[in-house]
mmCIF file of the C-alpha atoms, coordinates in Angstrom:
data_MODEL
# 
_entry.id   MODEL 
# 
loop_
_atom_site.group_PDB 
_atom_site.id 
_atom_site.type_symbol 
_atom_site.label_atom_id 
_atom_site.label_alt_id 
_atom_site.label_comp_id 
_atom_site.label_asym_id 
_atom_site.label_entity_id 
_atom_site.label_seq_id 
_atom_site.pdbx_PDB_ins_code 
_atom_site.Cartn_x 
_atom_site.Cartn_y 
_atom_site.Cartn_z 
_atom_site.occupancy 
_atom_site.B_iso_or_equiv 
_atom_site.pdbx_formal_charge 
_atom_site.auth_seq_id 
_atom_site.auth_comp_id 
_atom_site.auth_asym_id 
_atom_site.auth_atom_id 
_atom_site.pdbx_PDB_model_num 
ATOM 1  C CA . MET A 1 1  ? -32.065 22.171  6.633   1.00 0.00 ? 1  MET A CA 1 
ATOM 2  C CA . SER A 1 2  ? -34.431 19.843  7.034   1.00 0.00 ? 2  SER A CA 1 
ATOM 3  C CA . THR A 1 3  ? -37.044 18.424  4.476   1.00 0.00 ? 3  THR A CA 1 
ATOM 4  C CA . ARG A 1 4  ? -39.973 16.611  5.876   1.00 0.00 ? 4  ARG A CA 1 
ATOM 5  C CA . LEU A 1 5  ? -40.536 13.098  3.954   1.00 0.00 ? 5  LEU A CA 1 
ATOM 6  C CA . GLN A 1 6  ? -44.359 11.825  4.018   1.00 0.00 ? 6  GLN A CA 1 
ATOM 7  C CA . VAL A 1 7  ? -45.207 8.218   3.654   1.00 0.00 ? 7  VAL A CA 1 
ATOM 8  C CA . VAL A 1 8  ? -48.438 6.725   3.298   1.00 0.00 ? 8  VAL A CA 1 
ATOM 9  C CA . MET A 1 9  ? -48.922 2.968   4.964   1.00 0.00 ? 9  MET A CA 1 
ATOM 10 C CA . ASP A 1 10 ? -52.044 1.065   6.488   1.00 0.00 ? 10 ASP A CA 1 
ATOM 11 C CA . GLU A 1 11 ? -52.453 1.445   10.438  1.00 0.00 ? 11 GLU A CA 1 
ATOM 12 C CA . SER A 1 12 ? -50.896 -2.070  11.161  1.00 0.00 ? 12 SER A CA 1 
ATOM 13 C CA . GLU A 1 13 ? -48.017 -1.708  9.218   1.00 0.00 ? 13 GLU A CA 1 
ATOM 14 C CA . ALA A 1 14 ? -47.537 1.681   10.999  1.00 0.00 ? 14 ALA A CA 1 
ATOM 15 C CA . LYS A 1 15 ? -48.402 0.252   14.502  1.00 0.00 ? 15 LYS A CA 1 
ATOM 16 C CA . ARG A 1 16 ? -45.252 -2.318  14.095  1.00 0.00 ? 16 ARG A CA 1 
ATOM 17 C CA . TYR A 1 17 ? -43.074 0.504   12.701  1.00 0.00 ? 17 TYR A CA 1 
ATOM 18 C CA . LYS A 1 18 ? -44.093 2.607   15.827  1.00 0.00 ? 18 LYS A CA 1 
ATOM 19 C CA . GLN A 1 19 ? -43.216 -0.883  18.170  1.00 0.00 ? 19 GLN A CA 1 
ATOM 20 C CA . ALA A 1 20 ? -39.921 -1.450  16.923  1.00 0.00 ? 20 ALA A CA 1 
ATOM 21 C CA . ALA A 1 21 ? -39.007 2.311   17.725  1.00 0.00 ? 21 ALA A CA 1 
ATOM 22 C CA . ALA A 1 22 ? -40.502 2.115   21.066  1.00 0.00 ? 22 ALA A CA 1 
ATOM 23 C CA . ARG A 1 23 ? -38.319 -1.511  21.818  1.00 0.00 ? 23 ARG A CA 1 
ATOM 24 C CA . ARG A 1 24 ? -35.337 0.792   20.920  1.00 0.00 ? 24 ARG A CA 1 
ATOM 25 C CA . GLN A 1 25 ? -36.382 4.185   22.863  1.00 0.00 ? 25 GLN A CA 1 
ATOM 26 C CA . LEU A 1 26 ? -36.398 5.903   19.556  1.00 0.00 ? 26 LEU A CA 1 
ATOM 27 C CA . THR A 1 27 ? -39.048 8.268   18.025  1.00 0.00 ? 27 THR A CA 1 
ATOM 28 C CA . LEU A 1 28 ? -40.448 6.815   15.000  1.00 0.00 ? 28 LEU A CA 1 
ATOM 29 C CA . SER A 1 29 ? -38.527 9.579   12.755  1.00 0.00 ? 29 SER A CA 1 
ATOM 30 C CA . GLU A 1 30 ? -35.327 8.569   14.701  1.00 0.00 ? 30 GLU A CA 1 
ATOM 31 C CA . TRP A 1 31 ? -35.499 5.240   13.879  1.00 0.00 ? 31 TRP A CA 1 
ATOM 32 C CA . VAL A 1 32 ? -36.639 5.460   10.103  1.00 0.00 ? 32 VAL A CA 1 
ATOM 33 C CA . ARG A 1 33 ? -33.859 7.752   9.478   1.00 0.00 ? 33 ARG A CA 1 
ATOM 34 C CA . ARG A 1 34 ? -31.585 5.211   10.855  1.00 0.00 ? 34 ARG A CA 1 
ATOM 35 C CA . CYS A 1 35 ? -32.913 2.375   8.552   1.00 0.00 ? 35 CYS A CA 1 
ATOM 36 C CA . LEU A 1 36 ? -32.674 4.401   6.047   1.00 0.00 ? 36 LEU A CA 1 
ATOM 37 C CA . ARG A 1 37 ? -29.023 4.839   6.111   1.00 0.00 ? 37 ARG A CA 1 
ATOM 38 C CA . GLU A 1 38 ? -28.829 1.257   6.942   1.00 0.00 ? 38 GLU A CA 1 
ATOM 39 C CA . ALA A 1 39 ? -30.263 0.382   3.481   1.00 0.00 ? 39 ALA A CA 1 
ATOM 40 C CA . LEU A 1 40 ? -27.842 2.840   2.029   1.00 0.00 ? 40 LEU A CA 1 
ATOM 41 C CA . LYS A 1 41 ? -25.076 1.327   3.486   1.00 0.00 ? 41 LYS A CA 1 
ATOM 42 C CA . ALA A 1 42 ? -26.228 -2.205  2.275   1.00 0.00 ? 42 ALA A CA 1 
ATOM 43 C CA . GLU A 1 43 ? -26.908 -0.980  -0.818  1.00 0.00 ? 43 GLU A CA 1 
ATOM 44 C CA . ALA A 1 44 ? -23.212 0.783   -1.205  1.00 0.00 ? 44 ALA A CA 1 
ATOM 45 C CA . GLY A 1 45 ? -21.635 -2.801  -1.860  1.00 0.00 ? 45 GLY A CA 1 
ATOM 46 C CA . PRO A 1 46 ? -18.980 -3.733  0.761   1.00 0.00 ? 46 PRO A CA 1 
ATOM 47 C CA . THR A 1 47 ? -16.510 -1.966  2.182   1.00 0.00 ? 47 THR A CA 1 
ATOM 48 C CA . PRO A 1 48 ? -12.538 -1.796  1.523   1.00 0.00 ? 48 PRO A CA 1 
ATOM 49 C CA . GLU A 1 49 ? -12.272 -3.683  4.824   1.00 0.00 ? 49 GLU A CA 1 
ATOM 50 C CA . GLN A 1 50 ? -14.563 -6.162  3.522   1.00 0.00 ? 50 GLN A CA 1 
ATOM 51 C CA . LYS A 1 51 ? -13.354 -6.677  0.570   1.00 0.00 ? 51 LYS A CA 1 
ATOM 52 C CA . LEU A 1 52 ? -9.669  -7.233  1.613   1.00 0.00 ? 52 LEU A CA 1 
ATOM 53 C CA . ALA A 1 53 ? -10.906 -9.847  4.154   1.00 0.00 ? 53 ALA A CA 1 
ATOM 54 C CA . ALA A 1 54 ? -12.387 -11.594 0.806   1.00 0.00 ? 54 ALA A CA 1 
ATOM 55 C CA . LEU A 1 55 ? -9.331  -11.376 -0.851  1.00 0.00 ? 55 LEU A CA 1 
ATOM 56 C CA . ASP A 1 56 ? -7.331  -12.718 2.303   1.00 0.00 ? 56 ASP A CA 1 
ATOM 57 C CA . ARG A 1 57 ? -9.486  -15.630 2.573   1.00 0.00 ? 57 ARG A CA 1 
ATOM 58 C CA . ALA A 1 58 ? -9.463  -16.069 -1.120  1.00 0.00 ? 58 ALA A CA 1 
ATOM 59 C CA . LEU A 1 59 ? -5.329  -16.877 -0.823  1.00 0.00 ? 59 LEU A CA 1 
ATOM 60 C CA . GLN A 1 60 ? -5.802  -19.062 2.012   1.00 0.00 ? 60 GLN A CA 1 
ATOM 61 C CA . HIS A 1 61 ? -6.653  -21.511 -0.936  1.00 0.00 ? 61 HIS A CA 1 
ATOM 62 C CA . HIS A 1 62 ? -4.533  -23.253 -3.245  1.00 0.00 ? 62 HIS A CA 1 
ATOM 63 C CA . HIS A 1 63 ? -6.169  -23.450 -6.097  1.00 0.00 ? 63 HIS A CA 1 
ATOM 64 C CA . PRO A 1 64 ? -4.358  -23.070 -9.436  1.00 0.00 ? 64 PRO A CA 1 
ATOM 65 C CA . THR A 1 65 ? -4.190  -19.380 -11.154 1.00 0.00 ? 65 THR A CA 1 
ATOM 66 C CA . GLY A 1 66 ? -2.914  -19.916 -14.571 1.00 0.00 ? 66 GLY A CA 1 
ATOM 67 C CA . VAL A 1 67 ? 0.201   -17.351 -13.634 1.00 0.00 ? 67 VAL A CA 1 
ATOM 68 C CA . GLY A 1 68 ? 3.147   -18.312 -15.339 1.00 0.00 ? 68 GLY A CA 1 
ATOM 69 C CA . ARG A 1 69 ? 1.553   -20.454 -17.928 1.00 0.00 ? 69 ARG A CA 1 
ATOM 70 C CA . ASP A 1 70 ? 2.305   -19.584 -21.561 1.00 0.00 ? 70 ASP A CA 1 
ATOM 71 C CA . LEU A 1 71 ? -1.235  -18.194 -23.130 1.00 0.00 ? 71 LEU A CA 1 
ATOM 72 C CA . ARG A 1 72 ? 0.439   -18.241 -26.458 1.00 0.00 ? 72 ARG A CA 1 
# 
């Protein structure tokens, strides 16, 4: 099932979007769908792979952690 989305914008903005879509040989609708998907991905935060990579980078440093200290 499909849903239609109407977006109101000025003509110059619409023209720039159409040009961006044309450069990628996409219809404006497909270009907008791809942009919206990418925005959702960016909003979702880092992937598990990105989190593991960040941990790997952090573990390359030799900073004190406090592990083994008597914290009482």
